[in-house]
C-alpha positions in Angstrom: 133.7 57.5 126.0 136.5 55.0 126.1 138.7 57.2 123.9 138.1 60.2 126.1 139.0 58.2 129.2 142.2 57.0 127.4 143.1 60.7 126.7 142.6 61.5 130.4 144.7 58.5 131.5 147.6 59.5 129.2 147.7 63.1 130.5 146.6 62.9 134.1 146.7 59.2 135.2 143.6 59.4 137.3 141.9 56.5 139.1 139.0 55.5 136.8 135.9 53.4 137.5 134.0 52.3 134.4 130.3 51.6 134.7 128.5 49.5 132.0 125.5 47.3 131.8 127.4 44.4 130.2 128.2 41.6 132.7 131.8 40.6 132.2 132.3 36.8 131.7 135.4 35.0 132.8 136.4 33.7 129.4 135.2 33.2 125.8 134.2 29.9 124.2 137.1 28.1 122.5 135.4 28.5 119.1 136.0 32.2 119.2 139.7 32.0 119.6 141.6 33.9 116.9 138.4 35.4 115.4 138.4 39.2 115.2 136.1 40.7 112.5 132.4 41.3 112.9 131.6 39.1 110.0 133.8 36.2 111.3 132.3 36.5 114.8 128.7 36.3 113.5 129.6 33.3 111.3 131.1 31.5 114.4 128.1 32.3 116.5 125.8 30.9 113.7 127.9 27.7 113.5 128.5 27.1 117.2 126.2 29.2 119.3 122.9 27.4 118.8 123.5 23.6 119.2 119.8 22.9 119.5 118.6 25.0 116.6 119.1 24.3 112.9 118.3 27.8 111.7 118.8 30.6 114.3 117.3 33.9 113.5 119.5 36.7 112.3 118.4 38.9 115.2 119.5 36.2 117.6 122.9 35.8 116.0 123.4 39.6 115.9 122.5 40.0 119.6 124.9 37.3 120.8 127.7 38.4 118.5 127.3 42.0 119.7 127.5 40.8 123.3 130.8 39.0 122.6 132.2 42.1 120.9 131.1 44.2 123.9 132.9 41.7 126.2 136.1 42.1 124.3 135.9 45.8 124.4 135.3 45.8 128.1 138.4 43.6 128.6 140.6 45.7 126.3 139.7 49.2 127.4 140.9 48.7 131.1 144.1 47.2 129.7 144.7 50.3 127.5 143.9 52.6 130.4 146.2 50.8 132.8 149.0 50.8 130.2 148.6 54.6 130.0 149.1 54.9 133.8 145.7 54.8 135.4 144.3 52.6 138.1 141.2 51.1 136.5 138.2 49.0 137.5 135.0 48.0 135.8 131.6 47.6 137.5 128.6 46.0 135.8 125.5 48.1 136.6 122.5 49.5 134.8 122.9 53.2 135.3 119.1 53.6 135.2 118.8 51.4 138.3 118.9 53.9 141.2 119.5 51.4 144.0 122.2 49.5 142.1 124.0 52.8 141.2 123.9 53.9 144.8 125.3 50.6 146.0 128.2 50.6 143.4 129.2 54.2 144.2 129.1 53.7 147.9 131.5 50.7 147.4 133.7 52.9 145.2 133.9 55.7 147.8 134.6 53.2 150.6 137.5 51.6 148.8 138.9 54.4 146.6 137.9 57.7 148.3 135.8 60.7 147.1 134.6 60.7 143.6 135.9 63.9 142.0 134.7 63.7 138.4 131.8 62.3 136.3 131.8 61.5 132.5 128.4 60.5 131.4 128.5 58.9 127.9 125.6 56.5 128.0 123.3 56.5 125.0 120.9 54.5 122.9 119.5 54.9 119.4 116.1 53.8 118.1 115.8 55.9 115.0 112.5 56.1 113.2 110.1 58.7 112.1 108.0 60.0 115.0 104.7 58.9 113.4 105.8 55.3 113.7 108.0 55.6 116.8 106.6 53.7 119.8 106.3 55.0 123.3 108.6 52.2 124.4 111.3 53.2 121.9 111.0 56.9 123.0 111.3 56.0 126.7 114.3 53.7 126.2 116.3 56.4 124.4 115.3 59.1 126.9 115.8 57.0 130.0 119.3 55.8 129.0 120.6 59.3 128.9 118.3 61.2 131.3 117.4 58.5 133.7 121.0 57.3 133.8 122.2 60.8 134.6 119.5 61.3 137.3 120.6 58.0 139.0 124.3 59.0 138.9 123.7 62.5 140.3 121.4 61.1 143.0 124.1 58.7 144.1 127.1 61.1 143.9 128.0 63.6 146.6 127.8 66.7 144.4 130.0 68.9 146.7 132.9 66.4 146.1 132.8 66.9 142.3 135.4 69.0 140.5 134.5 68.0 137.0 131.3 67.0 135.2 131.3 66.2 131.5 128.1 65.2 129.7 128.2 63.7 126.2 125.3 65.4 124.4 124.8 65.7 120.7 124.4 68.4 118.1 121.0 66.8 117.4 119.9 68.3 120.8 120.3 71.8 119.3 119.5 71.3 115.7 117.4 68.1 115.6 117.8 65.2 113.2 115.4 63.1 111.2 114.2 60.1 113.1 115.7 61.3 116.4 113.0 63.2 118.2 113.7 61.1 121.3 117.5 61.3 121.0 117.3 65.1 120.4 115.1 65.6 123.4 117.4 63.5 125.7 120.5 65.4 124.7 118.9 68.8 125.1 117.9 67.7 128.6 121.6 67.0 129.3 122.4 70.6 128.1 119.9 72.1 130.5 121.0 69.9 133.4 124.6 71.1 132.7 123.5 74.7 132.9 121.8 74.1 136.3 124.8 72.2 137.7 127.2 74.9 136.6 125.1 77.5 138.5 124.7 75.2 141.5 128.3 74.0 141.8 130.6 77.0 141.6 133.7 74.9 142.4 133.0 72.3 139.7 133.7 72.7 136.0 130.7 71.5 134.1 130.4 71.0 130.3 127.9 69.4 128.0 129.7 68.5 124.7 127.4 68.6 121.7 129.2 66.0 119.6 128.9 65.9 115.9 128.0 62.8 113.8 131.6 62.1 112.7 134.4 60.3 114.5 136.6 62.9 116.2 134.3 65.8 115.4 133.7 67.9 118.5 130.7 70.1 118.7 130.4 73.1 120.9 130.0 73.1 124.7 126.5 74.4 125.1 126.6 75.2 128.8 128.3 77.9 130.8 131.6 76.5 132.1 133.2 77.2 135.5 
């Protein structure tokens, strides 16, 4: 999603508002200064992030290290977009929270004007065979894509939109082992795109069925306008 936003910034210089669930902290701890690689960050977290625990669990280390890496990405992406010519801001919000999304988008409209485009790239993986996949895992994967899109569309003024781009997956069309939930969620996005394209004649709508490799673009499964 960030790379697509960067391509838009370089070509069109739009005003961009990024939504993400990660809360942006003011600064990092001093013991992370100069540390860049995933392995080094985890080692630093293990050594410094648990002052009251002798042996933190690997899952705890991974969770905290992942959060620090997400923080860094959130700081860097707006800088890259701004350098490409866009006005950029970040809002921390869970896109599955209807009330929070409405509040954020109302604030965006009041300060920046009408929202003309939507790129929905939220996603979550909980891969496992369906016979051992839990209902909670299935719901998490489905809700991140489908519930998030429902919240966004409910908070947007659809007649203001000129572009809607949904990041789906080739697994929605072809399936993939361990991804019954992910496949279902992405096929819902494809069907929603078809409905939106018919409902909004002045808006170009596409659901991109991305492939599994970096830079590999699948086919747009919906009718575009």
